[in-house]
C-alpha positions in Angstrom: 99.5 64.2 -111.2 100.0 68.0 -112.4 96.9 68.5 -109.8 98.5 67.2 -107.3 102.1 69.1 -107.8 100.1 72.4 -108.0 98.3 71.2 -104.7 101.7 70.8 -103.0 102.5 74.3 -103.9 99.6 75.6 -102.6 99.6 73.9 -99.4 100.7 75.9 -95.8 104.4 74.6 -94.3 102.8 75.1 -90.7 99.3 73.5 -91.2 99.7 71.2 -94.7 96.6 72.2 -96.0 95.3 74.7 -98.7 96.1 78.3 -98.0 93.5 80.0 -95.9 94.4 83.9 -96.5 97.5 83.6 -97.4 100.3 86.3 -96.1 103.8 86.8 -97.1 106.8 87.8 -94.6 110.1 89.7 -95.8 111.8 86.5 -96.6 109.3 85.7 -99.3 107.8 82.6 -97.5 104.0 82.5 -97.8 101.6 81.0 -94.7 98.2 81.0 -93.4 97.3 84.4 -91.7 96.2 82.1 -88.8 99.0 79.6 -88.7 101.6 82.4 -88.7 99.7 84.4 -85.8 99.9 81.4 -84.0 103.9 80.6 -84.5 104.9 84.5 -83.6 102.5 84.6 -80.7 104.7 81.8 -79.3 108.1 83.5 -80.2 106.6 86.9 -78.6 108.0 85.7 -74.9 111.8 85.7 -76.3 111.4 88.7 -78.5 113.2 86.7 -81.3 111.2 86.3 -84.5 111.8 84.2 -87.3 110.6 82.2 -90.5 109.3 78.8 -89.6 110.5 77.9 -93.0 114.0 79.4 -93.7 114.7 80.4 -89.9 115.1 84.2 -91.4 115.5 86.5 -88.0 113.6 89.9 -88.0 114.4 92.1 -85.0 110.6 92.7 -84.4 107.7 91.3 -85.0 107.3 91.0 -89.0 104.6 93.0 -90.9 102.2 90.5 -92.5 101.2 91.5 -96.1 98.1 89.5 -97.5 99.2 87.5 -101.2 96.1 88.5 -102.9 97.6 86.6 -106.0 98.1 83.4 -104.2 94.9 83.7 -102.2 93.1 84.1 -105.8 94.8 81.0 -107.0 94.2 79.1 -104.3 90.7 79.8 -104.2 90.1 78.9 -107.6 92.1 75.4 -106.8 89.6 74.8 -104.1 86.6 75.8 -106.6 87.5 73.7 -109.3 88.3 70.6 -107.3 85.0 70.3 -105.0 85.4 66.9 -105.0 88.7 66.7 -103.8 88.7 65.8 -100.1 91.0 67.7 -97.9 93.7 65.6 -96.7 93.1 64.4 -93.1 96.3 65.3 -90.9 97.0 63.9 -87.8 98.5 66.3 -85.5 100.5 65.6 -81.8 98.3 65.8 -79.2 101.3 67.3 -77.2 102.9 69.9 -79.5 100.3 72.7 -78.1 102.6 75.8 -79.4 102.3 74.7 -83.1 100.8 71.5 -85.0 103.2 68.9 -86.0 102.5 66.0 -87.8 101.9 62.7 -85.8 104.1 59.4 -86.6 102.4 56.9 -84.5 98.9 56.7 -82.1 98.8 55.0 -78.7 95.5 53.3 -78.1 96.1 53.2 -74.2 96.6 56.9 -73.8 94.2 57.8 -76.9 96.8 60.1 -78.3 98.8 61.2 -81.1 102.6 61.5 -81.2 105.4 63.2 -82.7 109.1 61.7 -83.4 110.3 64.1 -80.3 107.2 62.9 -78.0 107.0 59.2 -79.3 110.9 58.5 -77.8 109.8 59.6 -74.6 106.6 57.4 -74.7 106.2 54.8 -72.3 107.0 51.6 -73.6 104.9 49.3 -71.3 102.8 46.5 -72.8 99.4 48.2 -72.3 100.6 51.2 -74.4 99.2 49.7 -77.9 101.0 51.7 -80.7 99.0 52.3 -84.4 99.4 54.1 -87.5 98.2 57.8 -86.7 93.9 57.8 -86.0 91.8 60.3 -85.4 89.2 58.0 -84.2 91.1 56.5 -81.4 88.0 55.7 -79.3 86.7 53.5 -81.5 89.2 51.0 -80.9 88.1 50.4 -77.4 85.5 48.6 -76.3 82.5 50.8 -75.4 81.3 49.0 -72.7 84.4 48.0 -70.7 86.7 50.3 -72.3 89.4 48.0 -72.9 91.3 47.7 -76.0 89.6 45.3 -79.0 92.2 41.8 -79.1 89.6 39.9 -80.3 87.3 39.1 -82.5 84.2 36.9 -81.9 83.4 34.5 -85.2 79.8 34.0 -84.2 79.1 37.2 -84.0 81.2 38.7 -86.4 82.1 41.4 -83.7 85.5 42.8 -82.8 85.4 42.5 -78.8 87.9 42.9 -75.5 89.3 40.3 -73.3 86.6 41.1 -70.8 83.5 40.5 -73.5 85.1 37.0 -73.8 85.5 36.1 -70.4 82.4 37.7 -68.4 80.5 39.8 -71.4 77.9 38.7 -74.0 80.3 36.7 -76.0 81.3 34.4 -73.0 82.0 30.9 -74.6 82.0 31.9 -78.3 84.7 31.5 -80.4 87.0 34.1 -80.5 90.6 34.8 -82.4 93.3 37.2 -82.2 92.7 40.0 -84.3 95.5 39.7 -86.2 94.7 36.0 -86.7 90.9 36.6 -88.1 92.3 39.8 -89.9 94.6 37.5 -91.7 91.7 35.0 -92.9 89.7 38.1 -93.5 92.4 39.6 -96.1 93.2 36.1 -97.7 89.6 35.7 -98.5 89.6 39.1 -99.9 92.6 38.0 -101.7 90.7 35.3 -103.4 87.5 37.5 -104.1 90.2 39.7 -105.9 91.7 37.3 -107.6 88.3 36.2 -109.1 87.5 39.8 -109.5 91.0 40.5 -111.8 90.1 37.2 -113.8 86.5 39.1 -114.7 87.9 42.3 -115.3 90.7 40.5 -117.7 87.8 38.4 -119.6 85.9 42.0 -119.7 88.8 43.9 -120.9 89.2 41.0 -123.9 85.7 41.0 -124.6 85.5 45.1 -124.8 88.8 44.6 -126.8 87.0 42.0 -129.0 84.0 44.1 -129.5 86.0 47.2 -130.5 87.7 45.6 -133.1 84.4 44.1 -134.7 83.2 47.9 -134.5 86.0 48.7 -136.2 86.0 45.7 -139.4 82.1 47.2 -139.1 82.8 50.8 -139.8 85.5 49.7 -142.1 83.2 47.5 -144.2 80.5 49.9 -143.8 82.8 53.1 -145.4 83.9 50.3 -148.1 79.9 49.8 -149.1 79.1 53.5 -148.6 82.0 54.2 -151.3 80.9 51.4 -153.7 77.3 52.7 -153.8 78.2 56.3 -154.0 80.4 55.5 -157.0 77.1 53.3 -158.4 75.2 56.0 -158.3 77.7 58.5 -160.0 77.9 56.3 -162.7 74.1 55.8 -162.7 73.7 59.4 -162.8 76.3 59.7 -165.8 74.5 57.0 -167.7 71.3 58.9 -167.6 72.5 62.3 -168.5 74.1 60.6 -171.4 70.7 58.8 -172.2 69.0 61.9 -172.0 71.2 64.0 -173.9 70.8 61.2 -176.8 66.8 61.3 -176.8 66.9 65.0 -177.4 69.3 65.0 -179.9 67.1 62.3 -181.6 64.1 64.2 -181.0 65.6 67.3 -182.4 67.3 65.3 -185.6 63.6 64.3 -186.3 62.0 67.4 -185.8 64.6 68.9 -188.6 63.7 66.0 -190.7 60.3 66.8 -191.0 60.4 70.2 -191.0 57.3 72.2 -193.3 59.4 74.8 -194.3 60.4 73.9 -197.8 56.4 73.0 -198.9 55.2 76.0 -196.8 57.9 78.3 -199.8 56.6 76.1 -202.3 53.1 76.8 -201.5 53.7 80.5 -201.1 55.5 80.7 -204.6 52.5 78.8 -206.0 49.6 81.2 -204.3 51.8 84.1 -205.8 52.0 83.0 -209.6 48.0 82.2 -208.8 47.5 85.5 -207.8 49.2 87.1 -210.7 47.2 85.4 -213.1 44.1 86.1 -211.4 45.2 90.0 -211.9 45.7 89.0 -215.8 42.5 87.3 -216.0 40.7 90.2 -214.2 42.3 92.8 -216.2 41.0 90.7 -219.7 37.8 90.6 -218.0 37.5 94.4 -217.7 38.7 95.4 -221.2 36.2 96.7 -223.6 38.4 96.5 -226.7 37.3 93.1 -228.1 39.8 93.3 -230.6 42.5 92.9 -227.4 40.9 90.6 -225.5 40.7 88.1 -228.3 44.6 88.8 -229.4 45.7 87.8 -225.8 46.6 83.8 -224.9 44.2 81.5 -224.7 42.7 81.5 -220.4 43.0 77.7 -220.8 46.9 78.2 -220.9 47.0 80.3 -217.5 46.0 77.1 -215.8 48.1 74.3 -215.8 46.3 71.3 -216.8 48.2 68.7 -214.7 47.4 70.6 -211.4 43.4 71.0 -212.3 41.8 68.9 -209.4 44.7 68.5 -206.9 43.7 69.7 -203.5 47.2 69.6 -201.9 50.8 69.0 -203.1 52.3 65.7 -203.5 54.6 65.6 -200.8 51.8 66.1 -198.0 49.6 63.1 -199.5 
């Protein structure tokens, strides 16, 4: 919708298409350079110039100033809408000085007419009027050059009266174009109704699948949350178990510590070393009296410890 509105703002009011090399008049209105030049050329004879949009008059032929900004906007719109076809404009065949949109086309004259020329156009029965068209020659028989008025049901072809009476379709079953068109439209409406029904069912299927997808997504999300919570709990339990096992190992290590035994043996070694030094001193004495006056050497050893190889707590 916004694109269509912008397009209207970028259309020249003379040719009704996107601006091409737009120029500005003193009154502020913009036109394609070629379009406004053509209009001004028709005004040269009278010497009176005016704007086709607001009819503002000029004493002499106005100077055309190129509207660079509008030109850039129009070109950018044209480049950003490469697949948007230009609207096909059909102009009156008889308006040669400036293009005027046609309202009807005459098949007999092979001409398009504006409102003014339509008023004075012949009302004879041979002058068949239709919506404006650029391909009027396709509405006539390529052989007899007459207006196509009938439809041959056997050959599925649009024909003229001569084709039906004396041409290759002679003797064939024919119908008026309007009648044949209505029959085809009826068939098309039936097809359209079937397509509408199928599309409705398809839309319902799509809606159902989307709903199922939403439910699956919600279920998957819930399961993912539960699995995440489960593994968080498992990791917490494993961490707690690891801490308890390590704590138990540390406790047993402290209980089985050898530090006390080592300390006792070191004390005993010190006592034994002291006694050994004392005995060595006695053995080195030369005075018999001193040696004999010393306590018996048997007292230096603990009788209970003789024969022991290790402390009792290590057995």
